[in-house]
Structure formats: C-alpha cells, structure tokens
ChimeraX commands (.cxc) that place a marker at each C-alpha (Angstrom):
marker #1 position 5.90,-19.83,6.18 radius 0.5
marker #1 position 3.44,-21.70,4.02 radius 0.5
marker #1 position 3.27,-20.87,0.29 radius 0.5
marker #1 position 0.04,-21.93,-1.42 radius 0.5
marker #1 position -0.06,-21.37,-5.20 radius 0.5
marker #1 position -3.46,-20.56,-6.68 radius 0.5
marker #1 position -3.77,-22.89,-9.67 radius 0.5
marker #1 position -5.17,-21.65,-11.90 radius 0.5
marker #1 position -4.89,-18.05,-10.72 radius 0.5
marker #1 position -8.20,-16.53,-9.62 radius 0.5
marker #1 position -9.06,-13.58,-11.87 radius 0.5
marker #1 position -11.42,-10.74,-10.96 radius 0.5
marker #1 position -12.27,-7.22,-12.08 radius 0.5
marker #1 position -11.60,-4.12,-9.99 radius 0.5
marker #1 position -11.81,-0.39,-10.41 radius 0.5
marker #1 position -14.54,2.03,-11.21 radius 0.5
marker #1 position -15.78,0.03,-14.21 radius 0.5
marker #1 position -14.23,-3.36,-13.31 radius 0.5
marker #1 position -12.01,-3.26,-16.43 radius 0.5
marker #1 position -8.78,-3.78,-14.47 radius 0.5
marker #1 position -8.10,-7.51,-14.10 radius 0.5
marker #1 position -6.29,-8.82,-11.03 radius 0.5
marker #1 position -4.89,-12.35,-10.84 radius 0.5
marker #1 position -4.45,-13.91,-7.43 radius 0.5
marker #1 position -1.43,-16.19,-7.95 radius 0.5
marker #1 position -0.68,-17.42,-4.43 radius 0.5
marker #1 position -1.41,-17.20,-0.74 radius 0.5
marker #1 position 1.31,-16.97,1.87 radius 0.5
marker #1 position 0.70,-17.85,5.51 radius 0.5
marker #1 position 3.27,-16.30,7.84 radius 0.5
marker #1 position 4.07,-17.17,11.43 radius 0.5
marker #1 position 4.73,-14.41,13.97 radius 0.5
marker #1 position 7.91,-12.45,13.19 radius 0.5
marker #1 position 8.26,-13.84,9.68 radius 0.5
marker #1 position 8.85,-11.53,6.74 radius 0.5
marker #1 position 8.16,-11.82,3.02 radius 0.5
marker #1 position 10.06,-9.61,0.58 radius 0.5
marker #1 position 8.50,-8.94,-2.80 radius 0.5
marker #1 position 10.90,-8.04,-5.61 radius 0.5
marker #1 position 10.57,-6.81,-9.18 radius 0.5
marker #1 position 12.91,-7.71,-12.00 radius 0.5
marker #1 position 14.44,-4.24,-11.67 radius 0.5
marker #1 position 15.34,-4.92,-8.01 radius 0.5
marker #1 position 12.53,-2.92,-6.37 radius 0.5
marker #1 position 11.73,-4.43,-2.93 radius 0.5
marker #1 position 8.76,-4.34,-0.56 radius 0.5
marker #1 position 8.55,-6.14,2.81 radius 0.5
marker #1 position 5.60,-7.38,4.88 radius 0.5
marker #1 position 6.14,-8.68,8.43 radius 0.5
marker #1 position 3.69,-10.80,10.45 radius 0.5
marker #1 position 3.43,-9.96,14.15 radius 0.5
marker #1 position 1.29,-11.65,16.80 radius 0.5
marker #1 position -0.96,-8.56,16.78 radius 0.5
marker #1 position -1.21,-8.13,12.99 radius 0.5
marker #1 position 1.21,-6.92,10.28 radius 0.5
marker #1 position 3.78,-4.33,9.51 radius 0.5
marker #1 position 2.19,-3.56,6.14 radius 0.5
marker #1 position 5.13,-1.42,5.02 radius 0.5
marker #1 position 8.69,-0.74,5.99 radius 0.5
marker #1 position 9.17,2.67,7.67 radius 0.5
marker #1 position 7.43,5.23,5.46 radius 0.5
marker #1 position 10.20,7.83,5.59 radius 0.5
marker #1 position 13.10,5.38,5.97 radius 0.5
marker #1 position 13.46,1.94,4.37 radius 0.5
marker #1 position 10.46,2.35,2.07 radius 0.5
marker #1 position 12.03,5.52,0.71 radius 0.5
marker #1 position 15.37,3.70,0.25 radius 0.5
marker #1 position 13.42,1.05,-1.72 radius 0.5
marker #1 position 12.35,3.93,-4.06 radius 0.5
marker #1 position 8.70,3.63,-3.05 radius 0.5
marker #1 position 6.45,6.50,-1.97 radius 0.5
marker #1 position 3.47,5.86,0.29 radius 0.5
marker #1 position 0.33,7.84,-0.45 radius 0.5
marker #1 position -3.14,7.95,1.13 radius 0.5
marker #1 position -5.84,7.88,-1.58 radius 0.5
marker #1 position -9.63,8.14,-1.46 radius 0.5
marker #1 position -11.89,6.41,-3.98 radius 0.5
marker #1 position -15.23,7.72,-5.28 radius 0.5
marker #1 position -16.88,5.12,-3.01 radius 0.5
marker #1 position -15.31,6.80,0.05 radius 0.5
marker #1 position -12.83,3.96,0.55 radius 0.5
marker #1 position -9.31,4.88,1.63 radius 0.5
marker #1 position -6.17,3.08,0.50 radius 0.5
marker #1 position -2.47,3.38,1.22 radius 0.5
marker #1 position -0.71,2.83,-2.07 radius 0.5
marker #1 position 2.99,2.58,-2.87 radius 0.5
marker #1 position 4.24,4.43,-5.93 radius 0.5
marker #1 position 7.58,3.69,-7.52 radius 0.5
marker #1 position 9.71,6.83,-7.74 radius 0.5
marker #1 position 9.71,8.11,-11.29 radius 0.5
marker #1 position 6.28,6.59,-12.01 radius 0.5
marker #1 position 4.23,9.45,-10.57 radius 0.5
marker #1 position 2.82,10.42,-14.00 radius 0.5
marker #1 position 1.53,6.89,-14.65 radius 0.5
marker #1 position 0.11,6.87,-11.12 radius 0.5
marker #1 position -1.69,10.18,-11.71 radius 0.5
marker #1 position -3.15,8.81,-14.94 radius 0.5
marker #1 position -4.43,5.80,-12.98 radius 0.5
marker #1 position -5.98,8.08,-10.34 radius 0.5
marker #1 position -7.65,10.18,-13.03 radius 0.5
marker #1 position -9.08,7.08,-14.78 radius 0.5
marker #1 position -10.46,5.75,-11.47 radius 0.5
marker #1 position -11.61,9.16,-10.15 radius 0.5
marker #1 position -9.44,8.64,-7.06 radius 0.5
marker #1 position -7.90,11.57,-5.21 radius 0.5
marker #1 position -4.69,11.94,-3.22 radius 0.5
marker #1 position -5.36,12.84,0.41 radius 0.5
marker #1 position -1.66,13.06,1.29 radius 0.5
marker #1 position 1.74,11.71,0.38 radius 0.5
marker #1 position 3.10,9.82,3.41 radius 0.5
marker #1 position 6.75,9.67,2.41 radius 0.5
marker #1 position 8.25,12.81,3.90 radius 0.5
marker #1 position 8.73,14.12,7.41 radius 0.5
marker #1 position 6.58,17.23,6.83 radius 0.5
marker #1 position 3.48,15.24,5.81 radius 0.5
marker #1 position 3.96,12.66,8.54 radius 0.5
marker #1 position 4.48,15.33,11.20 radius 0.5
marker #1 position 1.27,17.05,10.03 radius 0.5
marker #1 position -0.60,13.77,10.55 radius 0.5
marker #1 position 0.98,13.42,13.99 radius 0.5
marker #1 position -0.01,16.97,14.94 radius 0.5
marker #1 position -3.58,16.45,13.71 radius 0.5
marker #1 position -3.78,13.33,15.87 radius 0.5
marker #1 position -2.61,15.30,18.91 radius 0.5
marker #1 position -5.07,18.11,18.12 radius 0.5
marker #1 position -8.05,15.75,17.97 radius 0.5
marker #1 position -6.82,13.80,21.01 radius 0.5
marker #1 position -7.69,10.52,19.28 radius 0.5
marker #1 position -10.88,9.50,17.59 radius 0.5
marker #1 position -13.13,6.52,18.11 radius 0.5
marker #1 position -12.83,3.54,15.77 radius 0.5
marker #1 position -15.73,2.55,13.57 radius 0.5
marker link #1:1,2 radius 0.2
marker link #1:2,3 radius 0.2
marker link #1:3,4 radius 0.2
marker link #1:4,5 radius 0.2
marker link #1:5,6 radius 0.2
marker link #1:6,7 radius 0.2
marker link #1:7,8 radius 0.2
marker link #1:8,9 radius 0.2
marker link #1:9,10 radius 0.2
marker link #1:10,11 radius 0.2
marker link #1:11,12 radius 0.2
marker link #1:12,13 radius 0.2
marker link #1:13,14 radius 0.2
marker link #1:14,15 radius 0.2
marker link #1:15,16 radius 0.2
marker link #1:16,17 radius 0.2
marker link #1:17,18 radius 0.2
marker link #1:18,19 radius 0.2
marker link #1:19,20 radius 0.2
marker link #1:20,21 radius 0.2
marker link #1:21,22 radius 0.2
marker link #1:22,23 radius 0.2
marker link #1:23,24 radius 0.2
marker link #1:24,25 radius 0.2
marker link #1:25,26 radius 0.2
marker link #1:26,27 radius 0.2
marker link #1:27,28 radius 0.2
marker link #1:28,29 radius 0.2
marker link #1:29,30 radius 0.2
marker link #1:30,31 radius 0.2
marker link #1:31,32 radius 0.2
marker link #1:32,33 radius 0.2
marker link #1:33,34 radius 0.2
marker link #1:34,35 radius 0.2
marker link #1:35,36 radius 0.2
marker link #1:36,37 radius 0.2
marker link #1:37,38 radius 0.2
marker link #1:38,39 radius 0.2
marker link #1:39,40 radius 0.2
marker link #1:40,41 radius 0.2
marker link #1:41,42 radius 0.2
marker link #1:42,43 radius 0.2
marker link #1:43,44 radius 0.2
marker link #1:44,45 radius 0.2
marker link #1:45,46 radius 0.2
marker link #1:46,47 radius 0.2
marker link #1:47,48 radius 0.2
marker link #1:48,49 radius 0.2
marker link #1:49,50 radius 0.2
marker link #1:50,51 radius 0.2
marker link #1:51,52 radius 0.2
marker link #1:52,53 radius 0.2
marker link #1:53,54 radius 0.2
marker link #1:54,55 radius 0.2
marker link #1:55,56 radius 0.2
marker link #1:56,57 radius 0.2
marker link #1:57,58 radius 0.2
marker link #1:58,59 radius 0.2
marker link #1:59,60 radius 0.2
marker link #1:60,61 radius 0.2
marker link #1:61,62 radius 0.2
marker link #1:62,63 radius 0.2
marker link #1:63,64 radius 0.2
marker link #1:64,65 radius 0.2
marker link #1:65,66 radius 0.2
marker link #1:66,67 radius 0.2
marker link #1:67,68 radius 0.2
marker link #1:68,69 radius 0.2
marker link #1:69,70 radius 0.2
marker link #1:70,71 radius 0.2
marker link #1:71,72 radius 0.2
marker link #1:72,73 radius 0.2
marker link #1:73,74 radius 0.2
marker link #1:74,75 radius 0.2
marker link #1:75,76 radius 0.2
marker link #1:76,77 radius 0.2
marker link #1:77,78 radius 0.2
marker link #1:78,79 radius 0.2
marker link #1:79,80 radius 0.2
marker link #1:80,81 radius 0.2
marker link #1:81,82 radius 0.2
marker link #1:82,83 radius 0.2
marker link #1:83,84 radius 0.2
marker link #1:84,85 radius 0.2
marker link #1:85,86 radius 0.2
marker link #1:86,87 radius 0.2
marker link #1:87,88 radius 0.2
marker link #1:88,89 radius 0.2
marker link #1:89,90 radius 0.2
marker link #1:90,91 radius 0.2
marker link #1:91,92 radius 0.2
marker link #1:92,93 radius 0.2
marker link #1:93,94 radius 0.2
marker link #1:94,95 radius 0.2
marker link #1:95,96 radius 0.2
marker link #1:96,97 radius 0.2
marker link #1:97,98 radius 0.2
marker link #1:98,99 radius 0.2
marker link #1:99,100 radius 0.2
marker link #1:100,101 radius 0.2
marker link #1:101,102 radius 0.2
marker link #1:102,103 radius 0.2
marker link #1:103,104 radius 0.2
marker link #1:104,105 radius 0.2
marker link #1:105,106 radius 0.2
marker link #1:106,107 radius 0.2
marker link #1:107,108 radius 0.2
marker link #1:108,109 radius 0.2
marker link #1:109,110 radius 0.2
marker link #1:110,111 radius 0.2
marker link #1:111,112 radius 0.2
marker link #1:112,113 radius 0.2
marker link #1:113,114 radius 0.2
marker link #1:114,115 radius 0.2
marker link #1:115,116 radius 0.2
marker link #1:116,117 radius 0.2
marker link #1:117,118 radius 0.2
marker link #1:118,119 radius 0.2
marker link #1:119,120 radius 0.2
marker link #1:120,121 radius 0.2
marker link #1:121,122 radius 0.2
marker link #1:122,123 radius 0.2
marker link #1:123,124 radius 0.2
marker link #1:124,125 radius 0.2
marker link #1:125,126 radius 0.2
marker link #1:126,127 radius 0.2
marker link #1:127,128 radius 0.2
marker link #1:128,129 radius 0.2
marker link #1:129,130 radius 0.2
marker link #1:130,131 radius 0.2
marker link #1:131,132 radius 0.2
view
C-alpha cells in the first residue's frame, strides 16, 4: 500500500448547485488483495479491497456491511447518473433531506434479501443486457 497525502487538500464543489465542498485529503494505491478499512470516531467501518480485476467496493451488502450498520442504496441524480451510496443506520432522515436538496431519487435499497433477490430475478428475466 502507498499512502499519498494531498497537501494542501484539493477542494471542489459538487451537487446540484456546487455548494457542497469536498476535500480530497489523500490517495491510496493498493496492491492486489490489499484492503483499506475506513473508520469513524464512533467506530463505524467500511472496507475496500483491491483485486487484480478491480475492486470490491463494499463488503457484502446483506452481510458485513449490514453488521457495520451501513445500508447500501441505489440512487439516481437529476443528470441521470446512478450512484451506490452507504447510509449509516439511524441517519435515514438526514439522508432523505440530502436527497431532497439534490433532487436525487432512491431507485432501491440494496441492504435486504428481498430487494437483492428482486434485482437477481430481474437480471434473469432480461437474460443480461449489453454494456454501454
């Protein structure tokens, strides 16, 4: 693993009116099969694993991620961009307020077996789709 701090942090605006400021504080370069765990002061954890073919961007959606008290959700922006976001359990109201302010909509929660099985069934029904 190679940790590269961004000094000073790069700052840029995001969101529907670019009022939300993001600060890029560091870059991390992982080798195959290396993992980085992000933690909050309250003990919330989130893992990313590098593989030779790409990344495990989340722990299992209905397993470890759930045990970390995070809920995965598929969201669509007004610009027709899709995002998988992770919402801390108990913070759903603040998340909904964020969605409302950004005019984003929830396509589906991805943190329970019923939703995930519906995605699986839809995939079987369509017999796969071509990539863009």
